[in-house]
C-alpha positions in Angstrom: -66.4 92.4 -32.4 -64.3 89.4 -33.5 -60.6 89.6 -32.8 -57.7 89.1 -35.0 -55.2 86.2 -35.2 -51.7 87.1 -36.2 -48.9 84.6 -36.4 -45.1 84.8 -36.7 -43.1 82.2 -38.5 -39.5 81.6 -39.6 -36.6 79.3 -39.2 -34.4 79.0 -36.1 -32.9 82.2 -34.8 -34.9 84.5 -37.0 -35.9 86.9 -34.2 -39.6 86.2 -33.9 -39.7 86.5 -30.1 -38.5 90.1 -30.1 -40.7 91.1 -33.0 -43.8 89.7 -31.2 -42.9 91.7 -28.1 -42.5 94.9 -30.1 -45.8 94.4 -31.9 -47.6 93.5 -28.7 -46.3 96.8 -27.1 -47.4 98.7 -30.1 -50.9 97.3 -30.1 -51.3 97.7 -26.4 -50.4 101.4 -26.9 -53.3 101.5 -29.4 -55.6 100.2 -26.6 -56.0 96.7 -28.0 -56.4 93.6 -25.8 -53.5 91.4 -26.8 -52.8 87.7 -26.0 -49.2 86.5 -26.6 -48.8 82.7 -27.0 -46.9 80.0 -28.8 -47.5 76.8 -30.7 -47.1 74.1 -29.8 -48.1 75.2 -26.4 -50.4 77.9 -24.9 -52.5 75.5 -22.9 -51.4 72.7 -20.5 -52.0 69.7 -22.7 -50.3 71.3 -25.7 -47.3 72.3 -23.5 -47.0 68.7 -22.4 -47.0 67.6 -26.0 -44.4 70.2 -26.8 -42.1 68.7 -24.2 -42.5 65.2 -25.6 -41.6 66.4 -29.1 -38.8 68.9 -28.4 -37.1 67.9 -25.1 -33.7 66.7 -26.0 -33.6 64.4 -22.9 -36.6 62.4 -24.2 -36.4 59.6 -26.8 -36.7 60.5 -30.5 -40.0 59.8 -32.3 -40.6 58.9 -35.9 -41.7 61.7 -38.3 -45.4 60.6 -38.6 -45.7 60.4 -34.8 -44.2 63.9 -34.6 -46.7 65.2 -37.1 -49.7 63.7 -35.2 -48.4 65.1 -31.9 -48.1 68.6 -33.4 -51.6 68.4 -34.8 -53.0 67.2 -31.4 -51.4 70.1 -29.7 -52.9 72.4 -32.3 -56.4 71.1 -31.7 -56.1 71.9 -28.0 -54.5 75.3 -28.8 -57.1 76.5 -31.3 -60.2 75.2 -29.4 -59.2 76.2 -25.9 -57.2 79.4 -26.4 -57.4 81.1 -29.8 -61.1 80.7 -30.7 -62.3 81.9 -27.2 -59.9 84.8 -27.3 -61.0 85.9 -30.8 -64.7 85.6 -29.7 -63.9 88.1 -27.0 -62.5 90.6 -29.5 -58.8 90.1 -28.5 -55.8 90.1 -30.8 -53.9 86.9 -30.5 -50.2 86.9 -31.4 -48.7 83.5 -31.8 -45.2 82.3 -32.1 -45.9 79.7 -34.9 -49.0 78.0 -36.1 -49.9 75.6 -38.9 -47.4 77.1 -41.4 -44.7 75.7 -39.2 -45.9 72.2 -39.7 -45.8 72.6 -43.4 -42.3 74.0 -43.3 -40.8 71.7 -40.6 -42.6 68.4 -41.0 -43.5 68.9 -44.7 -40.4 70.5 -46.3 -37.9 69.6 -43.5 -39.0 66.0 -42.8 -40.3 65.5 -46.4 -43.7 64.4 -45.3 -46.4 64.6 -47.9 -47.7 68.2 -48.0 -51.2 67.0 -48.9 -51.5 65.0 -45.7 -50.2 68.0 -43.7 -52.8 70.3 -45.4 -55.6 67.9 -44.5 -54.5 67.5 -40.9 -53.8 71.2 -40.4 -57.3 72.0 -41.6 -58.8 69.4 -39.3 -56.8 70.2 -36.2 -57.2 74.0 -36.5 -61.0 73.7 -36.8 -60.4 75.5 -40.2 -59.1 78.5 -38.4 -56.6 80.4 -40.5 -54.6 83.5 -39.3 -55.7 86.9 -40.5 -52.1 87.8 -41.0 -48.8 85.9 -40.9 -45.3 87.2 -40.9 -42.5 85.0 -42.1 -39.1 86.3 -41.0 -36.6 85.1 -43.6 -33.0 84.5 -42.9 -30.2 82.1 -43.9 -30.2 78.9 -41.9 -26.5 79.2 -41.2 -27.0 82.6 -39.6 -30.1 81.7 -37.7 -28.7 78.6 -36.1 -25.8 80.6 -34.8 -28.3 82.9 -33.0 -30.4 80.1 -31.3 -30.6 80.5 -27.5 -31.0 77.5 -25.2 -33.3 79.0 -22.6 -36.0 76.3 -22.7 -34.1 73.1 -22.1 -30.6 74.4 -21.3 -29.3 73.1 -24.6 -30.5 72.8 -28.2 -33.9 71.0 -28.5 -34.4 68.0 -30.7 -35.6 70.1 -33.7 -32.8 72.6 -33.4 -30.2 69.8 -33.3 -31.2 68.6 -36.8 -28.6 69.2 -39.5 -28.0 72.3 -41.7 -29.6 70.8 -44.8 -32.8 70.1 -42.8 -33.0 73.7 -41.7 -32.2 75.0 -45.2 -35.3 73.0 -46.4 -37.4 74.5 -43.7 -36.4 78.0 -44.6 -37.0 77.4 -48.3 -40.4 75.9 -47.4 -41.3 79.1 -45.6 -40.4 81.1 -48.7 -42.7 78.9 -50.8 -45.5 79.3 -48.3 -45.2 83.1 -48.6 -45.1 82.9 -52.4 -48.2 80.7 -52.5 -50.3 83.0 -50.2 -49.1 86.5 -50.5 -52.3 88.1 -49.3 -52.0 86.5 -45.9 -48.3 85.8 -45.6 -45.8 88.6 -45.5 -42.1 87.8 -46.0 -40.0 90.0 -43.8 -36.3 90.0 -44.5 -34.2 89.7 -41.3 -32.0 92.8 -40.8 -29.1 91.9 -38.5 -28.8 94.3 -35.6 -31.8 96.5 -36.7 -34.9 95.0 -35.2 -36.6 98.4 -35.2 -36.4 98.5 -39.0 -38.1 95.2 -39.2 -40.7 96.4 -36.7 -41.5 99.4 -38.9 -42.3 97.1 -41.8 -44.4 94.8 -39.6 -46.6 97.5 -38.2 -47.5 98.8 -41.7 -49.2 95.5 -42.5 -51.0 95.3 -39.1 -52.1 98.9 -39.5 -53.7 98.0 -42.8 -55.4 94.9 -41.2 -56.8 96.9 -38.2 -57.4 100.2 -40.0 -55.0 102.1 -37.8 -54.2 105.6 -39.2 -50.5 106.5 -39.2 
């Protein structure tokens, strides 16, 4: 049986990490084999590329280089992690995938969306998620909730200005509007992650045919 690929998206500080953990626990309780991963990352080469792009101690790169690096990481990620896991019948939960590139590099950096769509399709081996959650919040609130665990301070993407992050969040809303069958817009509920989780599992139950 082929597995399922579920992705979580949203602007900075939207609470994706917690919701992924809650969904993973739920699915494991339902006896599914679950893989939790992130993008860019998940495999060694992609993790190295992530460090090049996001590490605040490394030099800045231009927007087109940034785009190509994200797509290179995605090619490794999809070919070496996601596709093999799906072929084994596993459920893959990923913190970001190609929608992030459209939101951050397309809407945020104002790179041509048509170019991004072409590169996303190429780098992903035409692999689209079965279900995507976009957690929607205001950029101002999200940025105030960002943690600095990975690099000890805000990474290069997080350090970009408020207007950039507003464009990113609006980009995600447009992505959800354009593809409502796959992409589910989940409103962030401050202090009530369990309420968001209840909404999230309804969609995954429909996808997997789980009876409530």
